[in-house]
N, C-alpha and C positions, 0 to 999 in steps of 0.2 A: 416489383410491384410497386402501387401506389404509396404515394408517400402517408397520407393520411390512415395506409395500414399497418403504419411503425409507432408504437406507442412508445414516445420516449418527451421529454420535454423539450420542446424546439427551441423555449426561450434561453435553452443554455448553450444553443450553438453559436460558437464563434468561427468556425473554419469549416468550408466544407466545398466537395469537391464531386460534381452531381452531372448525369448525362441522362439522356433518354426521358426527358418529362414534354409534355406538354407546358406550352409558354405561360396559358394561365395557371398551371399549378404551381411553377415556378413563383410565381406574382403572390400565390398565397403564401407558399413557403417564406417568402420576405416577410408577408405578415404574422407566421408564427414564430420567426427570428429575430424579432428586433434587435438583438445584440451583436448581428452576425458583421463581420467586419472585414471577412475575405470569403472571397466566391471564384470558381474557376467552374465553367459550363464547356464539356464536352460533345454534349450533341443537345440539342433541343427539337421538337418538335412542333411546325406548325400545326394550328387545330386546338381544340378544347377538350378536357376531361369533363365531360359533361355533368359529372356530379361533381363537380366544385363552380362557383360562381367566379362569372369574367368581374375581375378587378382590375379597372387600368382609369388612369395611370397611378403607381403604385409609390408612395414616397417614402422610400427608408432613409433613416437618418444617422443611422452607424456606417452603413458599408463603405470602405475605404478603399479597396482592391478588388477589381473585377477583370476577369480572362476569359474573353469569351470567342479563342481561337478556334473553335473548331463547328461552328455553325454552317451549313451546308448550301440551304437557300437564300438569296438575298432578300426576300421576303418575310422569312422565319428571323433574319439578323437584326431587319430596319422595323419589324412588329414591335421584339423585345426591347431597344433602343424608345423605342415613340411612347414606352408603355412605363419607363421609369424615370425617377426624381432621385437621385442621390447626392446632397447635397455636401456630404462631407467625403467624396471621392477625391481619391489622390493619385491612385494608379489607374488607368486602364490599357487593357491589353486588346485588341480587336483588330479585323482584317477588313478595309475599305475595299477589297475586291467583292467581298460578300453584303458590305453596309457603307452606302454610299456617305462623302466627306459632308456633304450638305445634311443626312441626317443625324451620324455624328457630331457634327458643329449645333446642331438643333439642341439635340440631347444635352449639349457642354452648358450652351446657353440657358436651356431649362432648368437644368441644375445647379445652376450657379456654383458649379462647384471649381476649385484650384487644382489643376491639372500638376503632378509635379513628376509624375514619369508617365511618357507615352509608349508604347509598342505596337508600331504599326505593321502587320504583318504582310501587306504586298507591297511595299517599299515602294510607293510611289512619288516622287518628291511635288508632284502638281497636288496632290490630295492634301500633301503636309502642307503647302501653303493655302490651301483653302481654309485648312484649319486654326492657321496662326493665330487668328483674334483671338481665338479663345486658350491660345494655349501662352500667353503672355506670362504666368508662373511656370512654364515648364524649365523643369532645372534636368531632367534625364531623357533621352532619348535612344529607344534601342530599334534596332531593324534587323531584316533578316540577309543582309548582305548587300549587293548593288540597288541603290533606288533608280526608278526609270524615272527620265523625262534627266531636266539640267535645269541651270540657272542661268537666267539671261540676264542680261549686262543693266537692264534698268533694276532690277532685284538687286543689285551689289551695291554694301552700303548701308540699306535697310536694317533698321533694329528690329527685325521679326521675332526674334525668340531673345529676349534682353537678360533673361536669367539661364539659360542655357550653359551647363558645366559639366557637361557628360554626355557622351554618344557612344553607346554599347553596339558593337557589331557581331551577329552569330551567324560566320558560316559566310558561304560564298565569293563570288568575286565583287569585289571591293572598287568602286570608282572613287578613286582618291582627288581627282581633281573635283567632282561633285563636292565633297568634303572641305577640300581647300576653299571653295566657291559658297559654301554652307557657312563658313567661318565671315568668311564677308558681308554675309546680309545680318548675320547676329553677333558685334564685334566685339566677344567676352575677351577680357584680358586673361582670363584664365579656362584651360577648355582640356578636357582628359579625352582621349578616343582611345578605347579598346578592342580589340578583336579576340573574340571569343572563341578557343578550339578549333582553330583553322588547321587544314592538311598540309604535315610538313612537307609530304610528296609534290605538293603542285605549290609554286610560286606566285599564285595570282593573288594572294594578297598580300606581295611587299609593294611596299609605294614606287610608284614609279619615279624617271628620274625629275624630270619637271615638278611635279606634284614634291618631290623630297624637296627640291630648290624655292618653289612656294613656301612651305612650312618652314623652312631654314631664313627666309626673308621676314616671315611674320615674328619667328623667335628673334632676329635682328634687331625686330620694331618694338619690341617689349611686352609681346605676344607670351603666354606662360601656356605652351602647348606641349602636353604629354602622350605621346602615342605610344603604347605596348599593346602586347599579344602574347596570350599563354597555348602554347602546344598543348596538344592530347596528351595524357601521361606525365606534364610538369607540373611541377608547384609551385613555381614563382612567374613571374611578369618578364618579359622580353621589351629592352627598347627597340620597338621597332623602327622607328625613324634609322637611327645607327646603324643596324641590323641590315635596313634596305639601302642604306648608303653604300655598306661595305659590299654588298653581294653586287650590288651594280659594278663598281671598281674592278671586279674580280673576271 
């Protein structure tokens, strides 16, 4: 049903998960809900609901967490971010396969927001580097598994993400060589890497021998690197570096 047919006090709305909306209908929702703090969009349609006025760009002062992980068309995804100014945003989940890194960077710059958490659903490292100038406040990076691309020698030693403290990985084949390289592009003295719910029957998530040695060398040189994982149906974390080294020795 159209949002305008729902008779509630939208000014009380704090959190919403919603889909099957036209873009400009969602923009009007932001005007109706000035206290909105968290928003997850599961499906947006290109075009306009003719009974609602077009209102772009939309400036929203309180939205802190935006999840747009299920947009199916690049044009729709770019149209949405191109219509928003969100100065309070600290957490963004998006897919750069559907939303170009150039458009995401323009949105972050236009909003002048200080992102703390960024979840890139596409997992393309070249896109991540393109976004780096706007992610200097980033503390937590999430991605779905194996980053595409890699780190070039001329990027090693650059302080790309000076505040990065945590990397969360959600399944998939993991490029540990990439992660060891990433640490060299943003050398924090303390970094937590956590793999969430890998398949215990598939050992692709274990750290390869070369990368394990590199992590050991970094730790020996004063880095506080904590690498953990949590398997399905387990209620506590495992030391993934120690587990991987023991498994490779068998």
